[in-house]
N, C-alpha and C positions, 0 to 999 in steps of 0.2 A: 514571438511566443504568444500562444493564445491565453485567454483569461483563465480557462480551466486549468491549464498546466501551471500557470502562475500561482493559483490558489493552492494546488497540491504541493508544489515545490516550497511554498511558504510554510506549509504544515510540516513537511519533512525537515526543513532547516530549524524549526522551532524545537524539535525533540531529538534530532539526530545530528550530531556535529560532523558534518560531511561537506567537503568542498565538492561542489557539483560542477564538473567540467562539461558533461554532456548528458542528455536525457532523451528518452523516447516515451511519448505518451501513447499507451495502448488503451483506447477507449471504445473498442468495439464489443466488449463483453456485456452481457445483460445484467450481471450482478455486481461487478467490480470494475473500477478504473484502475489501471496499473501504470505506475511510472517506473521505468527502467533507468537507473542512474549509473553513469560511468561504466556501463557494460558489466557491472558487478552486483548491483543491488536492485531488488524489486520491492516496491511498496504498493500495497493494495488498499484501495479506499472503496467502501461499500457505496452503491448507488442509491439504495432505498432501504426502508426500515427492515424489511424481511432479510435483506443481506446483512444488515447490522446484527440482527439476532443470530443468524447462522454463523457469523464471524465470532460472536461471543461464545457459541458452542464449540467452535473450532479451537479457540484459544484455551478453553477449559480442557478439551481433549488433549491438546498438545502439552499443556503443563502437567497433566497426569501421565502421559505417555513418555515424556522426556526421561524420567528416572530409570525406565526399563529399556530404553532404546539404545 
C-alpha cells in the first residue's frame, strides 16, 4: 500500500466506522483523489485549495437541494 492511500484510509477510519476489506485509489484526477472502498463507498479528497473551496460550495448546494430532491 502506498503512503498516499494510507493517509486517506486513516482519515476515512477516523470519521466513518467501516471495516475496509478492499480499496482502490483513483488518483488521476486534477481536483480530487478518490478512494473506492469495498466496491460500495466512494470518498473524495480535494487536492488543492481551489478544490477545497469548490467542495464547500458543493456541500452547501447539496444540503439545500436535499429537502426538495
